[in-house]
C-alpha positions as CSV (number, residue, x, y, z in Angstrom):
1,M,0.0,0.0,0.0
2,R,1.4,3.4,-0.9
3,A,2.2,5.7,2.1
4,L,0.1,8.8,2.4
5,K,2.0,12.2,2.0
6,K,2.9,13.6,5.4
7,K,3.8,17.1,4.2
8,P,1.2,19.8,3.8
9,V,0.4,20.9,0.2
10,N,2.7,23.4,-1.4
11,G,2.1,27.0,-0.1
12,M,0.4,25.9,3.2
13,K,2.0,24.8,6.4
14,D,1.6,23.0,9.7
15,I,1.9,25.4,12.7
16,L,4.0,24.1,15.6
17,P,3.2,24.9,19.2
18,R,5.5,27.9,19.7
19,E,4.2,29.6,16.6
20,K,0.7,28.8,17.5
21,E,1.1,30.4,20.9
22,I,2.4,33.6,19.3
23,R,-0.3,33.6,16.7
24,D,-2.9,33.3,19.4
25,Y,-1.2,36.1,21.4
26,V,-1.1,38.4,18.4
27,T,-4.7,37.7,17.5
28,G,-5.7,38.6,21.1
29,V,-3.8,41.9,21.0
30,I,-5.3,42.8,17.6
31,S,-8.8,41.9,18.6
32,D,-8.7,43.6,22.0
33,T,-7.1,46.8,20.6
34,Y,-9.6,47.0,17.7
35,K,-12.5,46.4,20.1
36,S,-11.3,49.4,22.2
37,Y,-11.8,51.5,19.1
38,G,-15.4,50.4,18.7
39,F,-14.9,47.7,16.1
40,T,-17.4,44.7,16.3
41,P,-16.3,41.1,15.4
42,I,-18.1,39.4,12.5
43,E,-17.5,36.1,10.6
44,T,-18.1,35.3,6.9
45,P,-17.9,31.9,5.1
46,C,-14.6,30.8,3.5
47,M,-16.3,30.4,0.1
48,E,-18.2,32.9,-2.1
49,D,-20.1,32.6,-5.3
50,I,-17.6,32.7,-8.1
51,G,-19.4,35.6,-9.8
52,N,-18.8,37.7,-6.6
53,L,-15.1,37.0,-6.6
54,T,-14.5,37.5,-10.3
55,G,-16.8,40.6,-10.6
56,S,-15.4,42.6,-7.7
57,K,-12.4,44.4,-9.4
58,G,-9.9,42.4,-7.3
59,G,-7.2,42.9,-9.8
60,E,-4.5,40.3,-10.0
61,N,-6.0,38.5,-7.1
62,E,-8.8,37.4,-9.4
63,K,-6.3,35.3,-11.3
64,L,-5.3,33.5,-8.0
65,I,-8.7,32.2,-6.9
66,F,-8.9,28.6,-5.8
67,K,-12.1,27.5,-7.6
68,V,-14.6,24.9,-6.4
69,L,-16.1,22.4,-8.8
70,K,-19.8,21.9,-8.9
71,R,-21.0,18.8,-7.1
72,G,-23.2,15.8,-7.8
73,E,-25.5,16.0,-10.8
74,K,-24.6,19.7,-11.4
75,L,-21.0,18.6,-12.3
76,K,-21.1,17.4,-15.9
77,L,-17.5,17.4,-17.1
78,K,-18.2,15.8,-20.5
79,E,-20.7,18.4,-21.4
80,A,-18.7,21.4,-20.2
81,E,-17.6,24.0,-22.7
82,T,-16.5,26.8,-20.4
83,E,-15.3,27.1,-16.9
84,A,-18.6,28.4,-15.8
85,D,-20.1,25.0,-16.6
86,V,-18.0,23.3,-13.9
87,V,-17.3,26.0,-11.3
88,D,-19.8,27.7,-9.0
89,Y,-17.9,28.8,-5.9
90,G,-14.4,30.1,-5.0
91,M,-12.3,30.3,-1.9
92,R,-12.2,33.9,-0.7
93,Y,-9.0,35.7,-1.7
94,D,-9.5,38.6,0.9
95,L,-12.0,39.6,3.5
96,T,-13.3,42.8,1.7
97,V,-15.5,41.2,-0.9
98,P,-17.2,38.9,1.7
99,L,-17.7,41.9,4.1
100,S,-19.4,43.9,1.3
101,R,-21.7,41.0,0.6
102,F,-22.3,40.6,4.3
103,Y,-23.2,44.3,4.7
104,A,-25.5,44.2,1.6
105,N,-27.3,41.3,3.1
106,H,-27.6,42.5,6.7
107,A,-27.5,46.4,6.4
108,N,-30.9,46.7,8.1
109,D,-29.8,44.9,11.2
110,L,-26.5,46.8,11.5
111,P,-25.6,50.2,13.1
112,A,-24.6,53.1,10.9
113,P,-21.8,53.6,10.5
114,F,-20.8,50.0,11.0
115,K,-17.3,49.3,12.3
116,A,-16.4,45.6,11.5
117,L,-13.5,43.4,12.7
118,Q,-12.8,40.3,10.8
119,I,-10.0,37.7,11.4
120,G,-9.9,34.7,9.2
121,S,-8.1,32.6,6.6
122,V,-8.0,33.5,2.9
123,W,-6.6,31.6,0.0
124,R,-4.6,32.6,-3.1
125,A,-3.0,30.4,-5.6
126,D,0.2,32.5,-5.4
127,R,3.9,31.6,-5.7
128,P,5.0,30.8,-2.1
129,Q,7.9,32.8,-0.7
130,R,9.0,34.3,2.6
131,G,6.0,35.6,4.5
132,R,3.6,34.7,1.6
133,F,1.5,31.5,1.7
134,R,-1.5,30.1,-0.3
135,Q,-3.5,30.0,2.9
136,F,-3.0,32.8,5.3
137,T,-4.7,34.8,8.0
138,Q,-6.0,38.4,7.4
139,C,-7.0,40.8,10.1
140,D,-9.3,43.5,8.7
141,I,-11.1,46.5,10.2
142,D,-13.6,48.3,8.1
143,I,-15.9,51.3,8.5
144,I,-19.0,51.2,6.3
145,G,-21.3,54.2,6.1
146,D,-18.9,57.1,6.8
147,A,-18.0,59.2,3.9
148,S,-15.8,61.6,5.9
149,N,-12.0,61.1,6.4
150,L,-12.7,60.4,10.0
151,A,-12.9,56.7,8.8
152,E,-9.3,56.9,7.4
153,I,-8.0,58.6,10.6
154,E,-9.6,56.0,12.9
155,L,-8.3,53.1,10.7
156,I,-4.7,54.4,10.7
157,L,-4.7,55.2,14.4
158,A,-6.2,51.8,15.4
159,T,-3.8,49.9,13.2
160,T,-0.7,51.7,14.2
161,H,-1.6,51.5,17.9
162,T,-2.0,47.8,17.4
163,L,1.5,47.5,15.8
164,G,3.0,49.6,18.6
165,K,1.5,47.3,21.2
166,L,3.1,44.3,19.5
167,G,6.5,46.0,19.8
168,F,7.0,47.6,16.4
169,G,8.3,51.1,16.0
170,G,10.1,53.2,13.4
171,F,7.9,52.0,10.6
172,E,6.1,53.9,7.9
173,V,2.5,54.3,6.8
174,R,2.6,55.3,3.2
175,I,-0.5,57.1,1.9
176,N,-1.8,58.2,-1.5
177,E,-5.2,59.0,-3.2
178,R,-6.6,57.2,-6.3
179,R,-8.0,60.5,-7.4
180,I,-4.5,62.0,-7.3
181,L,-3.2,59.0,-9.3
182,K,-5.8,59.6,-12.0
183,A,-5.1,63.4,-12.0
184,M,-1.3,62.7,-12.6
185,A,-2.1,60.2,-15.4
186,G,-4.6,62.7,-17.0
187,Y,-2.1,65.6,-16.7
188,A,0.5,63.5,-18.6
189,G,-1.9,62.8,-21.4
190,F,-3.1,59.2,-20.8
191,K,-6.7,58.4,-21.7
192,E,-9.0,57.5,-18.9
193,N,-9.5,54.0,-20.2
194,E,-5.7,53.5,-20.0
195,Y,-5.3,54.5,-16.4
196,E,-5.6,51.0,-14.8
197,D,-3.1,49.5,-17.2
198,V,-0.7,52.4,-16.4
199,F,-1.2,51.8,-12.7
200,I,-0.3,48.1,-13.1
201,T,3.1,49.2,-14.4
202,L,3.5,52.0,-11.8
203,D,2.8,49.4,-9.1
204,K,6.1,47.7,-10.1
205,M,8.1,50.8,-9.1
206,D,9.7,49.2,-6.0
207,K,10.9,46.3,-8.2
208,I,12.0,47.9,-11.5
209,G,12.6,51.5,-10.5
210,L,11.5,54.7,-12.2
211,D,13.6,53.8,-15.4
212,G,11.9,50.4,-15.5
213,V,8.4,51.9,-15.3
214,K,9.3,54.3,-18.1
215,E,10.7,51.6,-20.3
216,E,7.7,49.3,-19.8
217,L,5.1,52.0,-20.5
218,V,6.9,52.8,-23.8
219,Q,7.1,49.1,-24.6
220,N,3.3,48.9,-24.0
221,G,2.8,51.3,-26.8
222,Y,2.3,54.6,-25.0
223,S,3.7,57.8,-26.5
224,P,7.2,58.5,-25.3
225,K,6.3,62.1,-24.9
226,V,3.4,61.2,-22.6
227,V,5.5,58.7,-20.6
228,E,8.3,61.3,-20.1
229,K,5.8,63.9,-18.8
230,Y,4.3,61.3,-16.5
231,V,7.6,60.0,-14.9
232,S,8.8,63.6,-14.5
233,L,6.1,64.0,-11.8
234,F,7.7,61.4,-9.6
235,G,11.1,62.9,-10.0
236,V,9.8,66.1,-8.5
237,L,9.0,64.3,-5.3
238,Q,11.9,61.9,-5.2
239,D,13.5,63.4,-2.1
240,N,10.4,64.8,-0.4
241,D,7.9,62.5,1.4
242,D,6.3,65.1,3.6
243,I,2.6,65.0,2.8
244,S,1.8,68.7,2.8
245,A,5.0,69.9,1.2
246,G,4.9,67.0,-1.4
247,L,1.3,67.8,-2.4
248,D,2.2,71.5,-2.7
249,L,5.2,70.7,-5.0
250,L,3.1,68.3,-7.2
251,S,0.2,70.7,-7.4
252,G,2.5,73.5,-8.5
253,H,4.1,71.3,-11.2
254,M,0.8,70.1,-12.6
255,D,-0.4,73.5,-13.8
256,G,-3.9,73.3,-12.3
257,S,-4.6,69.6,-13.0
258,M,-4.3,68.5,-9.5
259,D,-7.4,67.2,-7.8
260,E,-7.3,69.8,-4.9
261,E,-10.2,68.1,-3.0
262,A,-8.2,64.9,-2.9
263,A,-5.0,66.7,-1.8
264,Q,-6.9,68.5,1.0
265,N,-8.3,65.2,2.1
266,L,-4.7,63.9,2.6
267,R,-3.6,67.0,4.4
268,E,-6.5,66.7,6.9
269,I,-5.8,63.1,7.5
270,A,-2.1,63.7,8.0
271,A,-2.7,66.5,10.5
272,A,-5.1,64.5,12.6
273,V,-3.0,61.3,12.6
274,S,0.2,63.2,13.5
275,A,-1.6,65.0,16.4
276,A,-3.2,61.8,17.9
277,K,-0.8,59.0,17.1
278,S,0.4,56.8,20.0
279,A,2.9,54.6,18.1
280,D,6.4,55.4,16.7
281,F,5.8,55.7,13.0
282,K,6.0,58.2,10.1
283,L,3.1,59.0,7.8
284,V,4.6,59.7,4.3
285,F,3.2,60.7,0.9
286,D,3.9,58.2,-1.8
287,P,2.6,59.1,-5.2
288,T,3.7,55.7,-6.6
289,L,1.5,53.8,-4.2
290,V,-1.3,52.1,-6.2
291,R,-2.6,49.0,-4.2
292,G,-3.4,46.2,-6.6
293,M,-7.2,46.2,-6.4
294,S,-9.0,48.5,-8.8
295,Y,-12.0,48.6,-6.4
296,Y,-10.3,51.4,-4.4
297,T,-11.9,54.8,-5.0
298,G,-10.0,57.3,-2.8
299,T,-7.4,57.2,0.0
300,I,-5.0,54.2,-0.1
301,F,-2.4,53.3,2.5
302,E,0.3,50.7,3.2
303,V,2.4,49.8,6.1
304,A,6.2,49.3,5.6
305,I,8.2,47.8,8.4
306,P,12.0,48.0,7.9
307,E,12.7,44.6,9.4
308,F,10.6,42.8,6.7
309,G,11.6,45.0,3.7
310,G,8.1,45.1,2.2
311,S,4.4,45.7,2.8
312,C,3.0,44.4,6.2
313,G,-0.5,45.7,5.7
314,G,-2.6,48.1,3.8
315,G,-6.0,49.2,2.6
316,G,-8.1,52.1,1.5
317,R,-11.4,53.5,0.5
318,Y,-13.8,51.4,-1.7
319,D,-17.0,53.4,-1.9
320,G,-18.3,51.4,-4.9
321,M,-18.1,47.8,-3.7
322,V,-21.3,47.5,-1.7
323,G,-23.3,49.0,-4.6
324,R,-22.1,46.1,-6.8
325,F,-24.4,43.9,-4.6
326,T,-27.3,46.4,-4.1
327,G,-27.2,49.0,-6.9
328,H,-26.7,51.7,-4.3
329,D,-23.1,52.8,-3.4
330,V,-22.2,53.0,0.3
331,P,-19.0,54.7,1.5
332,A,-16.6,52.1,2.9
333,C,-12.9,52.1,4.0
334,G,-10.7,49.4,5.4
335,F,-7.3,48.4,6.7
336,S,-5.7,45.0,6.8
337,I,-2.7,44.0,9.0
338,G,-0.2,41.6,7.4
339,F,-0.7,38.9,10.1
340,E,1.6,36.3,8.7
341,R,4.5,38.7,8.2
342,I,4.0,40.2,11.7
343,V,4.2,36.7,13.2
344,L,7.3,35.8,11.1
345,L,9.1,38.9,12.3
346,L,8.2,38.1,16.0
347,L,9.4,34.5,15.6
348,E,12.6,35.6,13.9
349,S,13.3,38.1,16.7
350,G,12.9,35.5,19.4
351,F,9.8,37.2,20.8
352,E,8.5,36.0,24.2
353,I,4.9,36.5,25.1
354,P,5.0,38.9,28.0
355,T,2.0,37.5,29.9
356,T,2.5,33.8,29.8
357,P,0.6,32.0,32.7
358,Q,2.6,29.8,35.1
359,R,3.0,26.2,33.9
360,K,3.3,23.0,35.8
361,A,3.6,19.4,34.7
362,F,2.5,16.4,36.6
363,L,4.2,13.2,35.4
364,I,2.7,9.9,36.5
365,E,4.9,6.8,36.6
366,K,3.7,3.7,34.7
367,G,1.9,1.3,37.1
368,Y,0.7,4.1,39.3
369,P,-2.4,2.8,41.2
370,K,-5.5,3.7,39.1
371,D,-7.6,4.4,42.2
372,K,-5.1,7.1,43.3
373,I,-5.0,8.9,39.9
374,A,-8.2,10.8,40.7
375,D,-6.2,12.6,43.5
376,I,-3.7,13.8,41.0
377,I,-6.5,15.0,38.6
378,K,-8.1,16.8,41.6
379,E,-4.9,18.5,42.5
380,A,-4.4,19.6,38.9
381,S,-8.0,21.1,38.8
382,E,-7.2,23.0,42.0
383,E,-4.1,24.5,40.4
384,R,-5.9,25.4,37.2
385,A,-8.6,27.2,39.3
386,K,-5.7,29.5,40.4
387,G,-4.9,30.4,36.8
388,I,-2.0,27.9,36.4
389,N,-1.7,25.8,33.2
390,V,-1.2,22.2,34.3
391,L,-0.2,19.3,32.0
392,V,-0.9,15.8,33.3
393,A,0.9,13.1,31.4
394,G,2.4,9.6,31.7
395,M,6.1,9.4,32.6
396,N,8.3,8.3,29.7
397,K,11.1,5.7,30.0
398,N,13.6,8.5,29.0
399,K,12.4,10.8,31.7
400,K,15.4,13.2,31.4
401,F,14.5,13.9,27.7
402,Q,10.9,14.2,28.5
403,K,11.6,16.9,31.2
404,E,14.0,18.8,28.9
405,N,11.2,19.0,26.3
406,L,8.7,20.2,28.9
407,K,11.1,22.9,30.0
408,D,11.6,24.0,26.5
409,Q,7.8,24.4,26.3
410,G,7.8,26.6,29.5
411,Y,7.0,23.9,32.1
412,D,9.5,24.9,34.7
413,D,7.7,23.3,37.7
414,I,7.6,19.5,37.1
415,K,6.1,17.2,39.8
416,E,6.6,13.5,39.6
417,F,4.3,10.9,40.9
418,Y,5.8,7.4,41.6
419,R,3.9,4.3,42.4
420,R,6.0,3.5,45.4
421,D,4.8,6.8,47.0
422,A,1.1,6.0,46.4
423,Q,1.1,2.8,48.5
């Protein structure tokens, strides 16, 4: 008989006890902090209708959906002509699309505005790499029903406060506005129906640099004159990431083509966040920030932690998403923490949970009288009532190795029960 495969499928992983403890701790900090800002926990299914996932402007993520075959009589492979003939559901690739459907379905039963907290697994058929898996946890907070930039301010403050409580400092929150992205593209001479393709190339800036963006846009058939005018805008801001000063520079360079309402929106957000922040971070203007999903309509932001060297969270405003379910747009804005990357950084730094309960282990020798074991169980229960974690286990032949393993797991107090003492 062929042996079953003991390794998890590619891009997914088993979680060992130490990592699981840290994940649970991080989840607790995130949940408690977000609740203190008035966010309410909800839960949505892991699968969505395939039409919801592919029709939500999810950008490249729509190419990474794990699709679910129809079942039973509905699945007719021999008669299938298109994918739609065999697929009806898909595994969610983020928590934003499910939340929008959730709100559209339950809006009458929810407060306005609604502040949602979601923590759950999502799936993407991506290329696995450091900090990137095919199944991973997302932690999202969203505010639905608030058109003002108070939503962005609250989201940024809550997220950065949480990261600060987890021990992170000196990081950046990069911020931009989709309306400014469009104004810059329009000023350069791109047509409106070309914007999203241009932004796909711009989104590669951190990988291929300004010259690479310029080269790719020309290769894609755009006018060299238009491309040159476009990339010159980023050169203006190359050494200035201050939000107010950067917006002033950009506005002056664009000869009246700047979306001043969007620029003022960013100034107001920056002023409020800088005045109220509790964590050690810098809010910077990044005109190259795109965020991959085209469902974003306004402010967009991203967290960059130096230790990781890449994004560790992000989000933005998506005022048109709920309307795709109801026909009536509802203002919405969200922020997602890069949970897996946060856990990775904590593991690599040797992080120790600061509030670990005391742990005791009771080891029972083989042959210990069965009528006396109840006394040990009772003693363990009394210790647990005091808030102590107690492990009750049989004593191994190699007791020394067993005790070393227990101490590695944090069981510093080990009590041994021998049958000779129970007589």
